[in-house]
N, C-alpha and C positions, 0 to 999 in steps of 0.2 A: 530492830531489823525485821522487815516484813518477810519472814521466811516462807510463809504460805504463797505469797505472790512470786517469790523467786522460784520455788518448786513448780508453780503453775506455768511460768514463762519458760522454764527449762523443758517442761513436758510438751509445751506447744512447739518450741523450736525442734525438739527431737522428733515429734510427730510429723512436722512439715518436711524436715530434711529426709527422714527415712521413708516417707510415703511418696515423695516426688518421683523417684524412678518408676514406681508403679503407675502413677497418674500419667506421666509423660512417656512411659515405655522406653526409657533410655537403655542403652546396652550395658552401662555400668550401674553398679548398685544393686541392692537386694530388691527383688520384685516378687509380687504375689503371682503364683502360677494359677492359671484358670483351669477349672475342672472340665470333665468331658462334656457336661451340658452347656458350658459357656464357650469352649473353643473347638469343639468337635473332637473326634478320635474314634477309637475302636472299642466296641462292647462285645464280650465273649462270655458264653456259658460253657463250662467244661465239666465233663463227667470223669470220675476217678474209677479205674478198674481195680477195685480193692482186692479182688480175688488173686491178682497177680502179686500183691504184697505178701501173701502167704508163701508163694513159691520163692520169692526173694529171701524171705526169712529162713526157709528151710535150706537154701543154699548157704546162708551164713552159718547155720547150725552145722551143716556138713563140713564147711571149711574149718570151723572150730574143732570138730571131732578129729579131722585129719591132722591139723596142726598139733593138737595136744597129744595125740597118739604117736605121731612122728617124733615130737620133742622128747617124749618119755620112752622111746624105743619099744612101743607096744605095737605088735603086728596085727593089723586087721586086713580083711580081704573083702572084695566085692562091694566097696562103698559106692552106693548109688542114690540118686535123688529120683523118686518116682512120684510125680505130681506133688502131693502134700505129705509124702513120707520120705524119710531117710533110712536106708537099710544098710547093714554091714554085718560081717561075720568076724567074731573074735577067734583067733587061732590058738591062743594059749589060755586055758581055763583058769590058770593061776592069776590072771589079770582081771578076772570078773569083778572082784570087789572094787578095784580101782576104777574100772569103766563105769560101774554102777554109781560110784561116788561122783565121778566127773559129770555124768549126765544129770544127776540129781541137783547139781549146782547150777545148771542152766534153767532159768525160770520159765515156767509155762510148758514144759515138755510132758508128753504122755508116752511112756515107754512100755513096749511089749517084748517079752523074751521067749524064744523057743530054743532052749539049749544055749548054744553060743551065738545064735542068730538074733540080731536086734532090729526092731522096727520102731522108729521114733517119729512122732508127730506132735502137733501143738494141741493143747487142750482147747475146748470150745471157747472158754473165756479168753484165753490168750489169742485165739484167732480173731475174736471180736476186738480185742485191744489193738492188735496189729492193724486191722482195717481202719479203726478210728485214728490211730497214730499216723497211718499213711495219708489220710486226708489232711490232718493238721500239718504234717511235714510237707505235703505238696503246697499248701497255702504259704507256709514260711519260705519254702524253696523258690516258688514262683515270684514272690514279692522280693526276695533277695536278688534273684536274677534280674528282674526289671529295674531295681534300684541301681545295680551295677551297669545295666545297659544305658542308663542316663535319662530315663523317663522321670519326670517330676510327679511325685505323689500318685503312683498308680494305685487304684483301688482293687484289692484282692480280698475276697471275703467268702466264707462258707455259705452255701445256699441249699437248704434242704438237708437230706441225709448224706449224700455223696456227690454233691455238685459244688463247683467253685465259680463265683462271679468275678470276672476280670474286666476292669475299665482302664483304658490307656488313653489319657488326654494327649493331644498333640500329634497323634499318628495321622499323617496326612497323605503320604505317598505309598504306592503299592509295594515298593521295595522295603520301606520301614515296617509296613504291616507284615510282610512275609518273614522278615528277620525276627520280629517280635514273636510271631506265632511259632516259628521253629525253635526259638530259644525257650519259650514256655513249655513246649511239648517234648523237648529233647530229654530222654531219660538220663543221659550222662552217666551210665552205669559202667564204670571202669573195672576190668578184671585182668589179673595176670593168670594165665592158664598154661599148664604144661602140655607140650606136644607128646602124643603117644608114639614114641620112637619105634616101638616094636611093630606097630601096624601102620606106620605112616605111609608105606608104599601101597596100602590097600585103600587109601582115602577115596579114590575114584571108582572103586568097585563096591564098596560098602554102601548099603542104604542107611538112612537115618535110624531105622529100627534096629538094624544089625549093629550099628555103632553104639546104640544105647545099651545093648546087651553086654558090651564090654565096659560100660560106664563112661562112654565118650560122646562127644557131639561133633558134628561136622559144620564148620563155619568157613565162609569165603572171605577173601581179603578185600581191602577197600576198593581195589580196581576190578573186582569180580572176575579175576583171571585165574586165581589159584585157590584150591580148597585146602583146609587144614583139619587134621583129626586131633582133637584136643580132649584132654581128660575133663569130664563134666564138672567135677568139684574144683573150683578155682583155688589157686594158691593164696590169693588175697583179693580184696575188692576195694572199691572207691571209698568205703566207709572209713578206711585207714588213711585216706589222703588228707593232707593239711593245706596244701597250696598248689596252684597251677598257674603258670605264667607263659605268655607268648615269648618265644625267642627265635633266633635264626641259626640255621646250620651253616656248614662250610660253603654250601651252594647258594646261600642267602635266601633259602626257602623257609617259610614260617614253620616252626615246630612248637610243641607244648612241653615245657619242663614241669615235672610234678615232684612233690615232696611227700613222703609218708611219715606217719607218726612213729613213735618208738616201737610199738608192737608190729606195725607193718614193716619197719626197717629190719627188725629181727627176723621176721618170717622171710622177707625178701633176701636177706643175707644168707640165712641158713639154706634156703632152697637153692640159690645160685651156687653156693659152695659145694653142695652135695650133687649138683647136676652139671658140672663142667663138661662141655662137649655136647650137651643136649640143647634143645631149643625151648624157649619160653615165649608165648604169644602175648602181645599187648592187645586186649580186646576192649573196644568201646561200643556199647549198645549192640552187641552181637556181631560186630564186624571186626575182623583181624586187621589191625593197622600195621603191625610188624611182628615178625617171629624170628628174632635173631638167635644165633648160637651163643650160648654162655661160654665166654673165654676164661673167665676167672670169677672169684667170689665178688659180688657187687655189694659193697657196704655203703653206709651213709644214708640209705633210704631215699634215693632219688632216681628218677628215670626220665624218659622222654617219649613223646608220641609224635610220629611223623607220618604223614599220609597225603602229601600234595595239597595241603590246606591253602586257601586264599587267606589274606590277612584278616578279612572280616570273619571267615569261618573259624580260624584259629582263635580269634578274640572271643567269639561267642562260645566256642567249646570250652575255653579256659574259664569263662564266667560260669558256665553250667557245672564244670567240675568243682570250682571253688565253692559254689553255693550248695553243692551236694546233689547226689543222684535222687531222682524220684523213686520212691519205694514202689509205686504202682503207676502204670502208664495212664495217661489222660487222653480223652477224646473230645473233639470239638462238637458240642451239641447245638450251639446257636451262635451266630455271628452277625453283627450289624454295625455299619459305620454311621457315625453321627456327623453330619456335614457342618462345616464352619458357619454356613449361613444360618442354620438353626441356632447355633451358639450366639451369633451376632444379634439375632432377634431377641433371644433371651436376655442378653446384656442390655439391649435397648429398652425392653419392657421393665427390667429391674431398675435401671437408672431413672426411668420416668417415675416409677413408684418411689424410689429413694428421694429424688429431688422434690417431687410433689409433697411427700410427707414432711421433708425438712422445711420447705417453704411455708407450709400451713402451720406447722408447730412454731416456726420462727416468728411469723407475724402474730399468731395468737398470743405468744408470750409477751411481745411488745405492747399489744393492745391491752392486755389484761393486767400486766404488772409494770408497765412503763419501763424506766431504765433498768429496774431489777430484772425484767424479762430480757432485755438486751444483754445483761451480764450472763443470764442463763443460756442465751443463744451462743454467746462466746464460748461457754463451757461445752455446749453441744458440738460446736464446730471443732473444738480441740479434741473432743471425744472421738469424732469420726477420723481425724488425722491419726490419733493414737491407735485406733483399731487397725487401720491400714498399715501403719508403721510396724506394729508388733507382728502382724501376720507376715509382712515382708521380711522382717528380721529373722523369723524362724522358718522361712520358706514354706509357709502354709499354702494350701490350695483353696481358692475361692470357687465355690459351687453355687448353683442357683438357690438351694436352701440356705447357703451362707449369705447370699445377698438378702434373702428374706430375713435372716437373723440381724443383719445390719439395719434394715428398715425398722424392725421391731425395736432395736436398740435405740433408735432415734426417740421413740416414745418413752422407753424406759429411762433413758439418760436424763430427760428433762423432768421426770417424775420426782427425783430427789430435790430439785430446785423448787418445784411446786410446793412440796411439803415445807421446805425451809422458808419460802416466801410467805406462805400462809401463817406459819408460826410468828414470823416477824410482824406481819400485819395485825395478828391478834394482840400482840404485846403493845404495838403502837396505838391501837384503838383503846387499850386499857389504860393508856397514859404513860407508858414507859418511855424513857429517853431513847433516842435513836441508837446510841452506843449499847445500852442495855438490851434493846429489842434485837439488835443484830447478834450479840453474843449469846443471849438466852434462846434466841430463835434457832441458832445452829445447835446449841446444846440440847434443846427439847426435841429437835427433829432427828438427832443422830440415832437414837434407839430404833425409831420406826424405819429409818433408811437402812440401817444395818440388818435388821430382821428381814425386811423384804428382799434385800439384795443377796444376803447369805443363803437364804432358803432357795432362791432362784439359781444361785451359783451351784449349790449342791445338786439340784436337779439337772443342771447342764453338765456337770462333771459325770454324773451317772449315765446320762445319754451318750456322752463321749466314750465312756468306758465300755458300754455294752451295745452301742449302736453301730450301724454300718456306715459306709461312705457319706451319703447325703445327710444322715442324722448327725454324724460327726462334724460335718461342715457347719450345720446350723448351730450345734452346741458350742463349737469353738468360737464363732463370732459372738454369740451371746455371752460366753464367759469373759472374753477379752473386753467386750463392751461394758459389762457390769463392773469389772475392775477399773477400767478407765473412767467410768462415770463417777465412781466413788472418789477417785482422785480429783477429777475436775469439779464435781459438784460440791463435795464437802470441803476440800482443801482449797481448790482454785478460786471459786467464787468468794469464799470467805476472805482470801487474800486481796481480791479486788475491792471488796467493801472496806477492808482496813485501809487500803490505799486511797479510797475515795471518801473516807469518813468526814474529813474536814469540809469537803465540798458539799456533801449531803447535809451536814449539820448547819452549814451556813445558808443553804438554800431554804430549808424548812418546807419545801414544796413536796409533801408526801404523795400527792396525786401523781406528780411527774416521776418520782423516784420509785414508789411502791404501788401506785395505782389506787390509792385510797384518798378520800376527801377529808377525813377527820384530821384535826391537828394533833399536836403533841405538846408536852410541857416544854 
């Protein structure tokens, strides 16, 4: 059984079937997505305000201190967040040892004590780590949000020290562009904050500075009609959120149901149980969405956000909450749109290069190697179909550098057959039989082919691992092309020769079959 030919034919059928939706652009089937440079879209350069990540970190530290002290019945007073510091006073000197131990277990803190007064900040090393992590987290968060938004293969990559490059292929309407930009920039910082019931009636008379003296902040509601005096240190924040989904209330208005992790559920339950009759505000990005009165202990670690959302707004907010809050705000530094006409020109130029290269190689192989060149051309054609098929199967994005990689693969794919054909011709000239020449020709060429392709494949993998979007596209097509060419050139053409051996041996016309004039035994 000619297993080589069977595998080759299966590969050809697979390549043709899987690549047809991409060539014909049908609605069904897996297709290759076109990159920003080929179909147009949105290019943005974002800056990360890393200094804000320090403030967010200190709020988390303050929340941890409050929860731990409340949970262990330790009384502290005047807990405040002052820029990059958290300050508080311990009222019972007997608890000093416990507080010191608790703070020492929080990594990266610098602690200063003046009697029972504590001042906590981050070490310089921890501040640098927080800033770097904020950038990495912003990249992951933005990429996650865009994936859930439904965009195919957005490119999100770090650029410089504190900048992020975002490329969004397929963004064509102003409405889609606005939604994508708002989704990217939305901090999605969820907090549960206690209302200061003692001073709530003073909310319209206190200034922000006066509120801060009491350890409070003044925030307005979503409709900008009502102010709320809230304790600055949140009860919990969105870092404890595990899920957020769009739902509908009794009035059929969109709301967002959220779920907390075990730690958040415990804090939520304890606070609500201890504060029945008081109010707790649901705050998203510094805006109060609701401030209901707690009627009973709220267990289960779930809640909801309502605020007159449209369906689109609720969907985008839920995506932002699920993907996580941005630790530091981002700002738009540069924006430009790439028109689809430019993409069409790029595709046209790339296709001309691809077809020209293919045709030149195709005819050269036939003229120089005869029917053996035609067999190599068949392998080359199968190689192209396999590249498109594999990229479509995995939903890869084709960029202009990726097109260049395909053009380069045309030359590289035929290289293996050139080596094999030359080895066969050498053996035929030395007097070997056709059968021996074919078998030994493949065996002798195998080492050289594997060495060349494996080293190139290693380089392509490294480029993919450490490169950005365009480089990834180039390395991806090269990698797939190398693997496909090793299948088609080494296994596929060998199977074709096995199937045609009787005809070649009967013909004895080596000029026609292998492009040489010398006879054989």
